[in-house]
C-alpha positions in Angstrom: 1.3 31.4 -33.6 3.0 33.4 -30.9 6.8 33.8 -30.6 7.2 31.1 -28.0 5.4 28.6 -30.1 7.5 29.4 -33.1 10.7 29.1 -31.0 9.5 25.7 -29.8 8.8 24.5 -33.3 12.2 25.7 -34.5 14.0 23.9 -31.6 12.2 20.7 -32.5 13.0 21.0 -36.2 16.6 21.8 -35.6 17.3 18.7 -33.5 15.4 16.5 -36.0 17.0 17.9 -39.1 20.5 17.9 -37.6 20.1 14.2 -36.5 19.1 13.3 -40.0 21.9 15.2 -41.7 24.6 13.8 -39.4 23.5 10.2 -39.4 22.9 10.5 -43.2 26.5 11.5 -43.6 27.7 8.7 -41.3 25.7 6.2 -43.3 27.1 7.5 -46.6 30.6 6.6 -45.4 29.7 2.9 -46.0 29.4 3.6 -49.7 31.9 1.3 -51.4 32.8 -0.3 -48.1 29.7 -2.4 -47.2 30.4 -5.9 -46.0 28.3 -7.2 -49.0 27.1 -5.4 -52.1 23.5 -5.4 -50.8 24.4 -3.6 -47.7 26.6 -1.1 -49.6 23.6 -0.2 -51.7 21.2 -0.2 -48.7 23.2 2.1 -46.5 23.9 4.5 -49.4 20.2 4.6 -50.2 19.2 5.3 -46.6 21.8 8.0 -46.4 20.3 9.7 -49.4 16.8 9.5 -47.9 18.0 11.0 -44.6 19.8 13.9 -46.1 16.7 14.6 -48.3 14.5 14.5 -45.2 16.9 16.9 -43.4 16.6 19.3 -46.3 12.8 19.2 -46.1 13.0 20.1 -42.4 15.5 22.9 -43.1 13.1 24.2 -45.6 10.4 24.4 -42.9 12.9 26.3 -40.7 13.5 28.7 -43.6 9.8 29.3 -43.9 9.9 30.3 -40.2 12.5 32.9 -40.8 15.8 30.9 -40.6 18.5 31.0 -43.3 18.5 29.0 -46.5 18.7 25.2 -46.1 22.2 25.0 -47.6 23.4 27.8 -45.3 21.9 26.1 -42.3 23.4 22.7 -43.1 26.9 23.8 -44.3 27.8 27.1 -42.8 27.3 26.4 -39.1 30.2 25.3 -36.9 29.9 22.0 -35.0 29.1 23.8 -31.7 25.8 25.1 -33.3 24.4 21.7 -34.2 21.6 20.2 -32.1 22.0 16.5 -33.0 22.2 13.8 -30.4 25.8 12.7 -29.8 24.7 9.2 -30.8 24.5 10.0 -34.5 27.9 11.7 -34.7 30.0 8.7 -33.3 32.3 7.1 -35.9 31.0 4.1 -37.7 33.6 1.7 -36.4 32.7 -1.9 -37.3 29.5 -2.8 -39.2 27.9 -4.2 -36.1 27.9 -0.8 -34.4 26.6 1.0 -37.5 23.9 -1.5 -37.9 22.8 -1.3 -34.3 22.8 2.5 -34.4 20.7 2.3 -37.6 18.2 0.0 -35.9 17.9 2.0 -32.7 17.8 5.4 -34.4 15.4 4.5 -37.1 12.8 3.1 -34.7 12.9 6.3 -32.8 12.8 8.4 -35.9 9.8 6.6 -37.4 7.9 6.9 -34.2 8.7 10.6 -33.9 7.3 11.2 -37.4 4.2 9.1 -36.7 3.5 11.2 -33.6 4.1 14.4 -35.6 1.7 13.3 -38.4 -1.0 14.5 -36.1 0.8 17.7 -35.2 -1.3 20.9 -34.9 1.3 22.7 -37.0 0.1 21.6 -40.4 3.3 22.1 -42.5 5.2 19.8 -40.2 2.3 17.3 -40.0 2.2 17.2 -43.8 6.0 16.4 -44.0 5.6 13.8 -41.2 2.9 11.9 -43.1 5.2 11.6 -46.1 8.4 10.8 -44.2 7.0 8.1 -41.9 6.2 6.1 -45.0 9.7 6.4 -46.3 11.1 5.2 -43.0 9.2 1.9 -43.1 11.9 0.4 -45.3 14.7 1.7 -43.0 13.1 0.1 -40.0 12.3 -3.2 -41.9 16.0 -3.3 -43.0 17.3 -2.8 -39.5 14.9 -5.4 -38.0 15.9 -8.1 -40.5 19.7 -7.7 -40.0 19.7 -7.3 -36.2 17.7 -10.5 -35.9 19.8 -12.3 -38.5 23.1 -11.4 -37.0 22.0 -11.5 -33.4 21.0 -15.1 -33.8 23.4 -16.4 -36.4 26.3 -17.9 -34.3 28.1 -17.2 -31.1 30.6 -14.8 -32.6 28.0 -12.8 -34.4 25.7 -12.8 -31.4 28.6 -11.5 -29.1 29.5 -8.8 -31.5 25.9 -7.6 -31.8 25.4 -7.7 -28.0 28.6 -5.7 -27.6 27.3 -3.1 -30.1 24.0 -2.8 -28.3 25.8 -2.3 -24.9 28.1 0.3 -26.4 25.2 2.1 -28.2 22.6 2.0 -25.4 23.4 5.1 -23.3 24.1 7.1 -26.3 20.8 6.0 -27.8 19.0 7.2 -24.7 20.4 10.6 -25.4 18.1 10.9 -28.4 15.2 11.6 -25.9 16.9 14.5 -24.1 14.2 17.0 -23.3 14.4 20.5 -24.6 13.4 23.8 -23.0 10.0 23.8 -24.8 8.8 20.3 -23.8 5.7 21.4 -21.9 4.8 24.0 -24.5 5.0 21.5 -27.4 2.7 19.2 -25.5 0.2 21.8 -24.5 0.0 23.2 -28.0 -0.6 19.7 -29.5 2.5 19.8 -31.6 4.5 16.9 -30.1 3.7 14.4 -27.4 7.1 14.7 -25.7 10.4 12.8 -25.5 9.3 10.7 -22.5 6.3 9.4 -24.5 8.5 8.8 -27.5 11.1 6.8 -25.5 8.3 4.6 -24.0 7.0 3.8 -27.4 10.5 3.1 -28.7 11.2 0.7 -25.9 7.9 -1.1 -26.6 8.9 -1.4 -30.3 12.5 -2.5 -30.1 12.2 -4.9 -27.1 10.5 -7.8 -28.9 12.8 -7.6 -31.9 15.9 -7.7 -29.7 14.5 -10.6 -27.8 13.9 -12.4 -31.1 17.5 -11.8 -31.9 18.6 -13.2 -28.6 20.0 -9.9 -27.5 19.5 -8.3 -24.0 18.8 -4.7 -23.3 21.2 -3.5 -20.5 19.8 -3.5 -17.0 17.8 -0.3 -16.2 20.1 0.4 -13.2 23.0 0.8 -15.6 21.2 3.4 -17.8 23.1 6.7 -18.0 21.8 8.7 -21.0 24.5 10.6 -22.7 23.0 14.1 -22.9 24.1 17.5 -24.1 23.8 17.1 -27.9 20.5 19.0 -27.9 22.3 21.9 -26.2 25.1 21.8 -28.8 27.5 19.9 -26.6 29.3 17.4 -28.7 32.1 14.8 -28.8 35.4 15.5 -30.6 34.1 13.5 -33.6 31.6 16.1 -34.8 33.9 18.9 -35.8 35.9 17.0 -38.4 32.7 15.4 -39.7 31.1 18.9 -40.2 34.3 20.2 -41.8 34.4 17.3 -44.3 30.7 17.5 -45.0 30.7 21.2 -45.7 34.1 21.5 -47.5 32.8 21.9 -51.0 30.0 24.3 -50.2 32.2 26.5 -48.1 34.8 26.7 -50.9 32.3 28.8 -52.9 28.8 29.2 -51.3 27.6 31.3 -54.3 28.4 28.6 -57.0 25.6 27.0 -59.0 26.1 23.3 -59.4 
């Protein structure tokens, strides 16, 4: 691979891994606080999966010449993260966290399904494994969005409000990077536009089943900037909390 292709793969890996690490940390914040025990366990389990998946992608970055996974994850400041702003937003109520989980995991599963055919075999191998793990996450989100969206008027209204709040942030997941055309021409990734189209096709029937309405297209204003390391005020304290123990003594063996 030439230098441009390597740079393109690194950019792709960074945004994927950073998304997973940050939403994994957000999901972990429900541990001990879930609305019911089943959900407490589910969000904790999914958080563990996502942080493990992030580590796998950081390992690929290390193989491409970047620093060790723990250093990448815990020694960067917030302004060096490439995650979408969507995943860094506070959990707020359970309805927002659930809607974010639903919208994010559909996109994430589709991304890994697309990458399972990637010409860069180390990433394709990881994608073939991870896309299987994500089936449970997607299944979980589907069940609860339909259940709560169609339960009663109050539940429906809360889920619709969560969808409305999340929508433009969710569209920011598909922000195109500087290597978009190169990734497509090198048969590494089909592109963010293609991913967004597949995502919309996947989530629309489930939201309809839940009785929820996607905002009108004329109101869509994707919240961009996260891929360029532009973030909300919520990310810095999250990163500080997440990395506190490692930064205390990076050389320690645990």
